VODOBA-925117 format. One record per residue (C-alpha): x, y, z; residue number from 0. Coordinates in pm, 1 decimal. Example, Ala and Ser with C-alpha at 12.3 -4.5 7.8 and 13.67 -1.06 7.14 Angstrom:
<recs>
+----------+----------+----------+-----+
|        X |        Y |        Z | num |
+----------+----------+----------+-----+
|   1230.0 |   -450.0 |    780.0 |   0 |
|   1367.0 |   -106.0 |    714.0 |   1 |
+----------+----------+----------+-----+
</recs>
This chain:
<recs>
+----------+----------+----------+-----+
|        X |        Y |        Z | num |
+----------+----------+----------+-----+
|   -319.2 |    470.0 |    -79.6 |   0 |
|   -628.0 |    591.3 |     72.3 |   1 |
|   -806.7 |    878.0 |    244.8 |   2 |
|   -543.1 |    991.4 |    495.0 |   3 |
|   -243.6 |    954.8 |    261.3 |   4 |
|   -265.8 |   1303.5 |    106.7 |   5 |
|   -289.4 |   1460.8 |    453.1 |   6 |
|     10.2 |   1262.0 |    581.2 |   7 |
|    219.7 |   1350.4 |    277.9 |   8 |
|    163.6 |   1718.5 |    351.0 |   9 |
|    294.7 |   1673.9 |    705.9 |  10 |
|    596.9 |   1474.9 |    592.0 |  11 |
|    697.0 |   1749.1 |    346.5 |  12 |
|    820.3 |   1956.1 |    640.8 |  13 |
|   1084.7 |   1698.9 |    722.0 |  14 |
|   1227.3 |   1659.9 |    372.1 |  15 |
|   1457.4 |   1961.0 |    408.6 |  16 |
|   1645.3 |   1790.9 |    692.4 |  17 |
|   1772.0 |   1500.3 |    486.5 |  18 |
|   2139.6 |   1507.1 |    391.2 |  19 |
|   2226.1 |   1532.8 |     24.8 |  20 |
|   2449.8 |   1263.9 |   -118.4 |  21 |
|   2575.0 |   1212.2 |   -475.2 |  22 |
|   2386.6 |    930.4 |   -645.8 |  23 |
|   2563.1 |    660.9 |   -842.5 |  24 |
|   2511.0 |    302.0 |   -942.2 |  25 |
|   2753.4 |     17.6 |   -889.1 |  26 |
|   2738.6 |   -340.0 |  -1004.2 |  27 |
|   3027.3 |   -454.5 |   -778.6 |  28 |
|   3014.9 |   -558.2 |   -413.2 |  29 |
|   3083.1 |   -300.1 |   -140.3 |  30 |
|   3186.7 |   -367.0 |    223.2 |  31 |
|   2850.3 |   -267.6 |    373.9 |  32 |
|   2667.5 |   -526.0 |    160.4 |  33 |
|   2926.6 |   -800.2 |    160.6 |  34 |
|   2714.8 |  -1021.7 |    384.4 |  35 |
|   2388.6 |   -967.2 |    196.1 |  36 |
|   2387.8 |  -1323.6 |     71.0 |  37 |
|   2429.8 |  -1452.3 |    425.8 |  38 |
|   2134.6 |  -1240.5 |    541.9 |  39 |
|   1918.4 |  -1362.2 |    255.2 |  40 |
|   2012.7 |  -1725.8 |    309.2 |  41 |
|   1913.4 |  -1695.6 |    676.5 |  42 |
|   1583.7 |  -1523.3 |    600.6 |  43 |
|   1496.0 |  -1742.8 |    301.4 |  44 |
|   1677.8 |  -2078.4 |    346.3 |  45 |
|   1574.9 |  -2236.7 |     15.7 |  46 |
|   1629.6 |  -1948.6 |   -222.0 |  47 |
|   1852.9 |  -1789.4 |   -482.3 |  48 |
|   1915.9 |  -1428.7 |   -587.4 |  49 |
|   1803.0 |  -1386.1 |   -948.4 |  50 |
|   1852.4 |  -1009.2 |   -982.9 |  51 |
|   2022.9 |   -739.8 |   -777.9 |  52 |
|   2129.8 |   -377.3 |   -787.1 |  53 |
|   2346.5 |   -186.8 |   -540.7 |  54 |
|   2280.4 |    183.6 |   -501.6 |  55 |
|   2461.4 |    470.6 |   -333.6 |  56 |
|   2217.1 |    737.7 |   -227.4 |  57 |
|   2019.9 |    896.0 |     52.9 |  58 |
|   1659.4 |    794.1 |    -16.4 |  59 |
|   1593.1 |    451.8 |   -167.9 |  60 |
|   1268.0 |    256.9 |   -175.4 |  61 |
|   1082.6 |     40.6 |   -424.4 |  62 |
|    745.1 |    -81.5 |   -547.3 |  63 |
|    703.0 |   -406.9 |   -736.0 |  64 |
|    484.1 |   -666.6 |   -897.5 |  65 |
|    599.2 |  -1019.1 |   -979.6 |  66 |
|    720.4 |   -898.4 |  -1321.6 |  67 |
|    833.1 |   -538.2 |  -1271.8 |  68 |
|   1026.9 |   -325.6 |  -1025.0 |  69 |
|   1039.6 |     52.3 |   -975.0 |  70 |
|   1313.2 |    197.2 |   -751.9 |  71 |
|   1289.1 |    553.0 |   -618.7 |  72 |
|   1623.8 |    726.2 |   -559.7 |  73 |
|   1621.7 |   1063.5 |   -384.6 |  74 |
|   1892.9 |   1330.1 |   -373.0 |  75 |
|   1760.0 |   1620.7 |   -171.7 |  76 |
|   1460.8 |   1752.3 |   -366.8 |  77 |
|   1562.4 |   1564.2 |   -681.5 |  78 |
|   1424.3 |   1217.2 |   -746.5 |  79 |
|   1453.8 |    950.3 |  -1009.0 |  80 |
|   1239.3 |    642.1 |  -1062.0 |  81 |
|   1416.7 |    351.1 |  -1230.5 |  82 |
|   1169.6 |    105.2 |  -1385.7 |  83 |
|   1288.3 |   -247.7 |  -1470.7 |  84 |
|   1089.1 |   -505.5 |  -1664.1 |  85 |
|   1207.9 |   -826.7 |  -1500.4 |  86 |
|   1087.0 |  -1043.8 |  -1788.8 |  87 |
|   1322.1 |   -895.9 |  -2047.7 |  88 |
|   1545.3 |   -681.4 |  -1813.1 |  89 |
|   1465.2 |   -366.1 |  -2012.4 |  90 |
|   1499.3 |    -40.9 |  -1815.5 |  91 |
|   1382.5 |    318.5 |  -1837.3 |  92 |
|   1359.5 |    608.8 |  -1592.9 |  93 |
|   1162.0 |    918.2 |  -1494.2 |  94 |
|   1335.9 |   1225.6 |  -1350.0 |  95 |
|   1135.0 |   1449.0 |  -1117.0 |  96 |
|   1140.3 |   1648.2 |   -793.2 |  97 |
|    950.9 |   1600.1 |   -468.1 |  98 |
|    643.9 |   1792.9 |   -585.2 |  99 |
|    610.5 |   1608.5 |   -914.9 | 100 |
|    669.2 |   1265.6 |   -752.9 | 101 |
|    478.7 |   1279.5 |   -426.1 | 102 |
|    364.4 |    920.7 |   -463.4 | 103 |
|    429.9 |    636.4 |   -706.3 | 104 |
|    330.3 |    274.9 |   -752.3 | 105 |
|    368.0 |    -19.0 |   -987.8 | 106 |
|     13.9 |   -128.0 |  -1070.6 | 107 |
|   -166.7 |   -387.1 |  -1277.9 | 108 |
|   -206.0 |   -760.5 |  -1219.5 | 109 |
|   -176.3 |   -854.3 |  -1588.0 | 110 |
|     53.5 |   -584.1 |  -1726.1 | 111 |
|    265.7 |   -370.7 |  -1494.4 | 112 |
|    249.0 |      6.6 |  -1531.5 | 113 |
|    394.8 |    301.7 |  -1342.0 | 114 |
|    158.9 |    547.8 |  -1173.5 | 115 |
|    296.2 |    879.6 |  -1043.9 | 116 |
|    108.7 |   1143.7 |   -845.0 | 117 |
|    235.6 |   1498.3 |   -810.4 | 118 |
|    150.6 |   1860.2 |   -732.4 | 119 |
|    181.7 |   2172.2 |   -943.2 | 120 |
|     60.9 |   2530.8 |   -887.9 | 121 |
|   -273.3 |   2448.5 |  -1050.8 | 122 |
|   -325.7 |   2149.2 |   -821.6 | 123 |
|   -280.5 |   1769.0 |   -818.3 | 124 |
|   -205.6 |   1561.4 |  -1126.4 | 125 |
|   -175.6 |   1188.2 |  -1199.5 | 126 |
|     50.4 |   1038.2 |  -1466.0 | 127 |
|     39.4 |    682.5 |  -1602.7 | 128 |
|    320.8 |    515.1 |  -1799.5 | 129 |
|    317.8 |    180.7 |  -1976.1 | 130 |
|    566.3 |    -88.2 |  -1880.3 | 131 |
|    781.1 |     30.7 |  -2172.9 | 132 |
|    788.2 |    393.1 |  -2056.0 | 133 |
|    522.0 |    528.3 |  -2291.6 | 134 |
|    313.7 |    812.5 |  -2148.4 | 135 |
|    -46.7 |    688.3 |  -2145.1 | 136 |
|   -206.8 |    991.9 |  -1984.1 | 137 |
|   -151.7 |   1287.1 |  -1751.6 | 138 |
|   -466.0 |   1417.2 |  -1581.1 | 139 |
|   -511.9 |   1727.3 |  -1368.5 | 140 |
|   -788.1 |   1666.7 |  -1112.5 | 141 |
|   -906.4 |   1803.8 |   -777.2 | 142 |
|   -742.4 |   1507.2 |   -603.9 | 143 |
|   -522.9 |   1216.5 |   -714.1 | 144 |
|   -644.4 |    916.2 |   -909.9 | 145 |
|   -621.7 |    550.0 |   -805.8 | 146 |
|   -684.2 |    238.1 |  -1016.6 | 147 |
|   -914.8 |    -59.8 |   -993.9 | 148 |
|   -734.2 |   -393.4 |   -965.0 | 149 |
|   -689.7 |   -451.6 |  -1339.2 | 150 |
|   -685.2 |    -82.0 |  -1438.9 | 151 |
|  -1034.7 |    -88.4 |  -1588.6 | 152 |
|  -1109.1 |    252.3 |  -1434.3 | 153 |
|   -944.5 |    524.9 |  -1221.5 | 154 |
|  -1110.7 |    730.1 |   -949.3 | 155 |
|  -1054.5 |    997.7 |   -685.5 | 156 |
|  -1073.4 |    864.0 |   -330.3 | 157 |
|  -1176.2 |   1128.1 |    -75.4 | 158 |
|  -1293.1 |   1483.4 |    -14.9 | 159 |
|  -1122.7 |   1688.9 |    256.6 | 160 |
|  -1188.2 |   2050.2 |    156.3 | 161 |
|  -1565.2 |   2041.2 |    100.9 | 162 |
|  -1579.6 |   2094.2 |   -273.5 | 163 |
|  -1404.9 |   1802.6 |   -449.1 | 164 |
|  -1618.2 |   1556.5 |   -640.6 | 165 |
|  -1582.6 |   1182.8 |   -680.7 | 166 |
|  -1468.9 |   1154.7 |  -1042.2 | 167 |
|  -1426.4 |    834.1 |  -1240.2 | 168 |
|  -1224.0 |    786.0 |  -1560.4 | 169 |
|  -1186.7 |    490.5 |  -1795.1 | 170 |
|   -865.1 |    296.7 |  -1864.0 | 171 |
|   -747.2 |    558.3 |  -2117.8 | 172 |
|   -810.7 |    850.0 |  -1880.9 | 173 |
|  -1141.6 |    961.4 |  -2034.9 | 174 |
|  -1390.3 |   1112.1 |  -1789.6 | 175 |
|  -1701.3 |    896.3 |  -1728.3 | 176 |
|  -1905.0 |   1035.7 |  -1437.0 | 177 |
|  -1894.2 |   1225.6 |  -1107.6 | 178 |
|  -2076.2 |   1248.6 |   -777.4 | 179 |
|  -2058.8 |   1496.8 |   -491.1 | 180 |
|  -2196.2 |   1602.1 |   -153.8 | 181 |
|  -2326.8 |   1934.6 |    -18.8 | 182 |
|  -2072.2 |   2188.3 |    106.6 | 183 |
|  -1887.6 |   2072.4 |    417.9 | 184 |
|  -1969.9 |   1702.3 |    381.9 | 185 |
|  -1690.4 |   1446.4 |    352.3 | 186 |
|  -1699.3 |   1137.4 |    133.9 | 187 |
|  -1470.4 |    837.6 |     77.1 | 188 |
|  -1437.6 |    586.1 |   -207.2 | 189 |
|  -1251.5 |    266.7 |   -295.4 | 190 |
|  -1265.0 |     19.5 |   -582.3 | 191 |
|  -1426.3 |   -309.2 |   -478.9 | 192 |
|  -1376.8 |   -474.0 |   -818.0 | 193 |
|  -1324.3 |   -377.8 |  -1182.4 | 194 |
|  -1696.5 |   -304.5 |  -1209.9 | 195 |
|  -1798.8 |   -189.0 |   -859.6 | 196 |
|  -1702.3 |    106.0 |   -640.7 | 197 |
|  -1760.4 |    158.2 |   -266.8 | 198 |
|  -1876.4 |    510.2 |   -180.5 | 199 |
|  -1942.2 |    642.3 |    173.3 | 200 |
|  -2082.4 |    984.3 |    260.4 | 201 |
|  -2299.7 |   1152.1 |    526.0 | 202 |
|  -2602.8 |    950.4 |    413.0 | 203 |
|  -2454.7 |    602.3 |    421.2 | 204 |
|  -2246.7 |    336.2 |    250.3 | 205 |
|  -2321.6 |    273.7 |   -117.4 | 206 |
|  -2210.8 |     23.3 |   -377.7 | 207 |
|  -2199.7 |    190.0 |   -718.8 | 208 |
|  -2163.7 |     64.0 |  -1072.0 | 209 |
|  -1812.0 |    188.9 |  -1143.8 | 210 |
|  -1877.7 |    245.0 |  -1513.5 | 211 |
|  -2206.5 |    438.5 |  -1481.8 | 212 |
|  -2231.9 |    561.2 |  -1122.3 | 213 |
|  -2567.3 |    390.0 |  -1072.6 | 214 |
|  -2646.9 |    274.8 |   -717.8 | 215 |
|  -2654.4 |   -101.7 |   -664.5 | 216 |
|  -2734.5 |    -95.1 |   -292.2 | 217 |
|  -2703.1 |    125.7 |     15.0 | 218 |
|  -2667.4 |     89.5 |    391.4 | 219 |
|  -2801.9 |    386.9 |    592.1 | 220 |
|  -2537.3 |    565.7 |    799.1 | 221 |
|  -2736.5 |    507.2 |   1117.5 | 222 |
|  -2664.8 |    133.3 |   1096.6 | 223 |
|  -2288.3 |    173.5 |   1147.7 | 224 |
|  -2211.4 |    531.5 |   1265.9 | 225 |
|  -2196.4 |    420.1 |   1632.0 | 226 |
|  -1881.5 |    226.9 |   1541.6 | 227 |
|  -1710.3 |    432.4 |   1267.8 | 228 |
|  -1731.8 |    800.0 |   1167.9 | 229 |
|  -1504.6 |   1086.4 |   1064.9 | 230 |
|  -1196.0 |    995.7 |    859.1 | 231 |
|  -1252.5 |    650.5 |    714.7 | 232 |
|  -1032.4 |    386.0 |    553.7 | 233 |
|  -1177.6 |    115.5 |    327.2 | 234 |
|  -1012.6 |   -224.5 |    278.2 | 235 |
|  -1163.5 |   -459.6 |     16.6 | 236 |
|  -1097.9 |   -828.9 |    -37.9 | 237 |
|   -952.3 |   -875.6 |   -385.8 | 238 |
|  -1232.4 |  -1110.9 |   -491.8 | 239 |
|  -1482.9 |   -832.0 |   -426.5 | 240 |
|  -1725.6 |  -1005.3 |   -187.2 | 241 |
|  -1625.9 |   -839.4 |    141.5 | 242 |
|  -1474.5 |   -517.7 |    271.5 | 243 |
|  -1387.7 |   -352.6 |    602.0 | 244 |
|  -1425.6 |     11.6 |    709.9 | 245 |
|  -1230.1 |    164.2 |   1001.3 | 246 |
|  -1176.0 |    505.3 |   1157.4 | 247 |
|   -881.1 |    438.4 |   1396.5 | 248 |
|  -1114.5 |    345.3 |   1681.4 | 249 |
|  -1371.7 |    108.6 |   1535.2 | 250 |
|  -1425.4 |   -152.9 |   1266.1 | 251 |
|  -1723.8 |   -254.3 |   1049.9 | 252 |
|  -1726.0 |   -563.6 |    827.1 | 253 |
|  -1960.6 |   -560.0 |    526.1 | 254 |
|  -2057.3 |   -827.5 |    275.4 | 255 |
|  -2124.9 |   -731.6 |    -84.9 | 256 |
|  -2495.9 |   -797.6 |    -40.3 | 257 |
|  -2556.9 |   -480.9 |    164.7 | 258 |
|  -2518.1 |   -681.2 |    486.7 | 259 |
|  -2318.0 |   -575.9 |    793.0 | 260 |
|  -2153.5 |   -892.6 |    925.2 | 261 |
|  -2033.8 |   -737.8 |   1252.6 | 262 |
|  -1906.1 |   -413.2 |   1401.9 | 263 |
|  -1709.0 |   -323.5 |   1712.3 | 264 |
|  -1507.4 |    -56.5 |   1886.6 | 265 |
|  -1140.9 |   -126.1 |   1958.2 | 266 |
|   -945.2 |    -58.1 |   2277.5 | 267 |
|   -636.3 |     37.6 |   2073.9 | 268 |
|   -567.4 |    277.0 |   1786.0 | 269 |
|   -588.6 |    105.1 |   1447.2 | 270 |
|   -277.2 |    177.0 |   1239.8 | 271 |
|   -359.3 |    -44.9 |    941.4 | 272 |
|   -580.5 |   -333.9 |    833.1 | 273 |
|   -588.2 |   -588.0 |    553.2 | 274 |
|   -843.5 |   -848.3 |    446.2 | 275 |
|   -748.1 |  -1168.6 |    267.1 | 276 |
|   -853.3 |  -1254.2 |    -87.0 | 277 |
|  -1166.5 |  -1454.6 |      2.2 | 278 |
|  -1260.7 |  -1233.0 |    297.1 | 279 |
|  -1217.1 |  -1497.2 |    567.6 | 280 |
|   -937.6 |  -1333.9 |    771.7 | 281 |
|   -860.0 |   -975.3 |    868.7 | 282 |
|   -515.8 |   -861.9 |    987.1 | 283 |
|   -518.5 |   -565.3 |   1223.5 | 284 |
|   -212.6 |   -361.4 |   1327.4 | 285 |
|   -283.9 |   -158.1 |   1640.7 | 286 |
|   -113.9 |     49.5 |   1909.6 | 287 |
|   -214.5 |    110.3 |   2267.8 | 288 |
|   -325.8 |    468.0 |   2319.4 | 289 |
|    -47.9 |    690.1 |   2442.3 | 290 |
|    281.8 |    808.0 |   2292.4 | 291 |
|    477.0 |    489.4 |   2371.9 | 292 |
|    191.9 |    240.3 |   2350.5 | 293 |
|    258.5 |   -126.2 |   2279.1 | 294 |
|    198.4 |   -233.5 |   1919.2 | 295 |
|     15.8 |   -553.5 |   1831.4 | 296 |
|    -72.3 |   -751.8 |   1522.6 | 297 |
|   -394.6 |   -952.3 |   1541.5 | 298 |
|   -566.6 |  -1194.0 |   1307.6 | 299 |
|   -947.8 |  -1186.9 |   1314.6 | 300 |
|  -1201.0 |  -1437.4 |   1184.9 | 301 |
|  -1430.9 |  -1230.8 |    965.2 | 302 |
|  -1687.4 |  -1511.1 |    950.7 | 303 |
|  -1708.1 |  -1540.9 |   1332.6 | 304 |
|  -1798.0 |  -1189.9 |   1453.3 | 305 |
|  -1438.0 |  -1070.0 |   1423.6 | 306 |
|  -1308.3 |  -1321.0 |   1679.0 | 307 |
|   -936.5 |  -1277.3 |   1755.9 | 308 |
|   -753.3 |  -1593.2 |   1644.6 | 309 |
|   -410.4 |  -1482.2 |   1765.9 | 310 |
|   -223.1 |  -1172.3 |   1874.9 | 311 |
|    149.1 |  -1087.5 |   1861.8 | 312 |
|    338.1 |   -795.1 |   2012.9 | 313 |
|    551.5 |   -611.2 |   1755.2 | 314 |
|    892.2 |   -503.5 |   1885.8 | 315 |
|   1005.6 |   -204.4 |   1681.1 | 316 |
|   1158.5 |    137.4 |   1745.5 | 317 |
|    996.5 |    274.3 |   1430.0 | 318 |
|    724.5 |    534.6 |   1479.9 | 319 |
|    408.8 |    463.3 |   1282.1 | 320 |
|    134.2 |    687.5 |   1157.9 | 321 |
|   -214.4 |    572.0 |   1077.1 | 322 |
|   -220.6 |    473.2 |    712.8 | 323 |
|   -239.4 |    161.8 |    502.3 | 324 |
|      5.5 |    234.3 |    220.3 | 325 |
|     97.3 |   -131.6 |    171.5 | 326 |
|    245.5 |   -158.1 |    522.6 | 327 |
|     20.7 |   -450.2 |    617.0 | 328 |
|    -83.8 |   -730.4 |    384.1 | 329 |
|   -251.0 |  -1066.5 |    417.0 | 330 |
|   -224.4 |  -1284.8 |    112.6 | 331 |
|   -249.6 |  -1660.9 |     75.9 | 332 |
|    -92.3 |  -1820.4 |    380.3 | 333 |
|    113.9 |  -1521.9 |    497.9 | 334 |
|     60.6 |  -1198.1 |    688.8 | 335 |
|    335.2 |   -939.7 |    633.5 | 336 |
|    391.7 |   -616.8 |    824.2 | 337 |
|    638.8 |   -332.3 |    762.7 | 338 |
|    629.6 |    -74.5 |   1046.4 | 339 |
|    710.3 |    280.1 |    937.4 | 340 |
|    605.0 |    222.2 |    579.3 | 341 |
|    465.2 |    573.1 |    526.6 | 342 |
|    796.5 |    739.1 |    616.9 | 343 |
|    987.9 |    479.9 |    409.7 | 344 |
|    763.1 |    528.3 |    109.2 | 345 |
|    714.4 |    905.0 |    115.2 | 346 |
|   1015.5 |   1061.6 |    285.1 | 347 |
|   1317.0 |    869.7 |    420.0 | 348 |
|   1342.0 |    552.4 |    215.0 | 349 |
|   1510.9 |    246.5 |    364.1 | 350 |
|   1695.6 |    293.3 |    696.5 | 351 |
|   1903.8 |     48.2 |    902.8 | 352 |
|   1626.6 |     39.4 |   1165.9 | 353 |
|   1360.9 |    -99.8 |    931.0 | 354 |
|   1250.5 |   -463.5 |    950.5 | 355 |
|    976.3 |   -672.7 |    793.0 | 356 |
|    766.8 |   -911.8 |   1001.6 | 357 |
|    623.1 |  -1225.1 |    841.4 | 358 |
|    371.0 |  -1467.9 |    989.3 | 359 |
|    284.2 |  -1794.9 |    819.4 | 360 |
|    -74.0 |  -1910.7 |    878.1 | 361 |
|   -299.9 |  -2201.6 |    796.6 | 362 |
|   -500.1 |  -2064.6 |    501.5 | 363 |
|   -816.3 |  -2246.3 |    617.6 | 364 |
|   -811.8 |  -2204.6 |    996.1 | 365 |
|   -585.8 |  -1901.0 |   1039.7 | 366 |
|   -364.7 |  -2083.7 |   1288.9 | 367 |
|    -22.1 |  -1922.4 |   1335.3 | 368 |
|    239.8 |  -2165.6 |   1200.8 | 369 |
|    562.6 |  -1966.4 |   1191.9 | 370 |
|    703.4 |  -1617.4 |   1229.9 | 371 |
|   1020.0 |  -1440.9 |   1124.7 | 372 |
|   1172.0 |  -1093.6 |   1136.0 | 373 |
|   1381.2 |   -986.7 |    836.7 | 374 |
|   1620.8 |   -693.3 |    817.9 | 375 |
|   1508.2 |   -441.6 |    554.2 | 376 |
|   1185.7 |   -412.1 |    358.0 | 377 |
|   1045.2 |   -722.9 |    190.7 | 378 |
|    754.1 |   -753.6 |    -51.8 | 379 |
|    645.2 |  -1103.5 |   -152.8 | 380 |
|    447.9 |  -1250.6 |   -440.5 | 381 |
|    350.7 |  -1588.1 |   -583.1 | 382 |
|    456.3 |  -1618.4 |   -947.6 | 383 |
|    340.2 |  -1929.9 |  -1134.0 | 384 |
|    315.7 |  -2120.3 |   -808.7 | 385 |
|    660.9 |  -2017.5 |   -684.3 | 386 |
|    731.3 |  -1769.6 |   -403.8 | 387 |
|    909.4 |  -1450.5 |   -508.4 | 388 |
|   1053.3 |  -1180.7 |   -280.0 | 389 |
|   1196.4 |   -832.4 |   -328.5 | 390 |
|   1426.9 |   -701.4 |    -54.6 | 391 |
|   1598.4 |   -367.7 |      7.6 | 392 |
|   1853.6 |   -333.3 |    287.3 | 393 |
|   2061.6 |    -43.9 |    420.3 | 394 |
|   2408.7 |   -104.6 |    563.6 | 395 |
|   2536.0 |    254.1 |    551.5 | 396 |
|   2594.7 |    467.6 |    244.0 | 397 |
|   2496.4 |    187.9 |      9.9 | 398 |
|   2162.0 |     14.4 |    -31.4 | 399 |
|   2100.3 |   -315.7 |   -202.7 | 400 |
|   1784.9 |   -425.7 |   -385.2 | 401 |
|   1741.0 |   -798.3 |   -451.1 | 402 |
|   1496.2 |  -1024.6 |   -631.6 | 403 |
|   1484.8 |  -1360.5 |   -453.2 | 404 |
|   1321.2 |  -1680.7 |   -576.2 | 405 |
|   1247.0 |  -1961.7 |   -336.6 | 406 |
|   1348.3 |  -2303.6 |   -458.8 | 407 |
|   1190.8 |  -2632.1 |   -360.9 | 408 |
|   1380.7 |  -2811.6 |    -88.5 | 409 |
|   1544.0 |  -3132.9 |   -207.2 | 410 |
+----------+----------+----------+-----+
</recs>
């Protein structure tokens, strides 16, 4: 959901016209292609039970979720529909749109789930926010799309590609608060660090700003890190707001929220995605050897030990990746999860039979690799009131199945 996403979406638009059009319908009964879904789930999650499911016939199917809400995108040629389900009371509502008006969507909010949709119209980009009950909270037309802070305290634009867009920040109700820009031809990048702080990087350096006023808290001159990262940048913050990482495909810089660079290095491989754990201790890095058919690797780094590689695993997948971090790689608690091809899944094709999710269990204190598994389909996992919760979508042909899976304690 970051700086290169808008660019990638533009490229993927070209391929949309090649997708076959199928009639969409819902079914609550089993179909042959999904008859062994329970067997697959039992194998992937031995101590678990399916607590909610939906089987869908359609061409493009993907989903976004929190522990309490699920949004499913269903595509039929240029036509799309987003089905939103509140998993606490099973209430449902939907939004009908086309490709342009639903370029990107997400379920956001740690405390109360909401639906965010980004689209394009002749006048330019717009961002729409709905409540968990389907109420329209705001629709804003801006120079580039808006993204939220963790608990939706503010919304902000993330990057400038065409030399004239400004960083603009809005409050929780969509009211404009402040803006900041650069001279003509100068790029900038931004990302929420917390509900009160915003990371901002431009041709002068890296800044931490007060998200509600725009005031500078600290700065790091560009000269201190430009040897390692420059050009198109991605910013990955730890959710507790004390650390963040900046990368440019070829290098990595780790920064502490005290204006201190912890370490920086160039990489021998192309960085496809990164993720930093909640307390900032570990960094997961998904990379590919340079060259069209380069080997892909997942590494875990120790952020508190100069980025030392703790372990490295080759990723066997036929899926082609592009450089972006739209939720494809996550490190949370004691698990690292990776979904190759997530940009295509999320923006264009939806789930395909070739897609798999890779999961690596780690020691949350030392980072030691404890277990690994490869699951058919796309899995997103959460911890809800101390219990593990998974959402899974699989494709066995015409029909796709979406499942909510709760792990149960082994007896």
